[in-house]
C-alpha positions in Angstrom: -103.1 -8.8 20.4 -106.5 -10.7 19.8 -106.3 -14.3 18.7 -109.1 -16.0 16.5 -110.4 -18.5 17.8 -111.8 -21.6 15.1 -114.5 -24.0 16.4 -113.7 -27.2 15.4 -117.1 -28.7 17.1 -118.5 -29.6 20.7 -117.5 -26.6 22.3 -113.5 -27.1 21.5 -111.2 -24.3 19.5 -108.1 -23.8 17.9 -106.3 -20.5 17.4 -107.1 -20.0 13.8 -103.3 -18.4 12.7 -101.6 -21.6 14.1 -103.7 -23.9 11.5 -101.5 -25.4 9.0 -103.9 -27.7 7.2 -107.5 -29.4 7.7 -107.6 -32.5 6.1 -109.8 -35.9 5.8 -108.5 -39.0 7.8 -109.8 -41.8 5.5 -106.4 -41.9 3.2 -103.8 -44.0 4.7 -100.8 -41.2 5.1 -103.2 -39.5 7.6 -103.9 -42.8 9.7 -100.2 -43.0 9.7 -99.7 -39.4 10.8 -102.4 -40.1 13.3 -100.7 -42.8 14.5 -96.9 -41.2 15.0 -98.8 -38.0 16.3 -100.4 -40.4 19.4 -97.1 -42.6 19.8 -95.1 -39.1 20.1 -97.9 -37.3 22.6 -98.5 -35.0 19.9 -101.9 -36.1 19.4 -105.1 -34.0 20.6 -108.3 -35.8 20.6 -111.4 -33.1 20.3 -113.5 -35.5 19.3 -115.7 -36.1 22.3 -116.0 -40.2 21.7 -117.5 -39.4 18.1 -115.9 -40.7 14.9 -113.0 -38.4 13.7 -113.9 -36.8 10.2 -111.4 -34.4 10.2 -107.6 -34.0 11.2 -106.3 -30.5 11.8 -102.4 -30.0 11.6 -100.9 -27.0 13.7 -98.0 -25.1 13.1 -96.5 -26.5 16.4 -96.8 -30.1 15.0 -99.8 -30.9 17.3 -102.1 -33.0 15.6 -106.1 -32.5 16.5 -108.6 -34.5 15.8 -112.1 -33.3 15.4 -115.6 -35.0 14.6 -116.7 -32.3 12.7 -116.3 -32.9 8.6 -113.0 -31.3 7.0 -115.2 -29.1 4.6 -117.5 -27.5 7.4 -114.1 -26.6 9.5 -112.5 -25.0 6.3 -115.8 -23.1 5.4 -115.4 -21.7 9.3 -112.0 -21.1 8.3 -112.9 -19.4 5.0 -115.3 -17.2 7.5 -113.1 -16.0 9.7 -110.4 -14.9 7.6 -112.8 -12.8 5.4 -113.4 -11.1 8.6 -111.6 -7.7 9.2 
């Protein structure tokens, strides 16, 4: 069983089949989601010290932060899903 990896920037990847949502981090509910995940030790920071530009919600309830725009990651995700 081969898992497809989604590039989320700076050499970091997540398993594409486990992604539930890719969202922008600028709304108050998303900031709250990030803070709650940090408190509960479910936050994975893949920004490498850069500004958070997208939040990836995984089916394991983990929250992944990326420094790549949500639109860019969504395009990469769509491209992966189109491949056989």
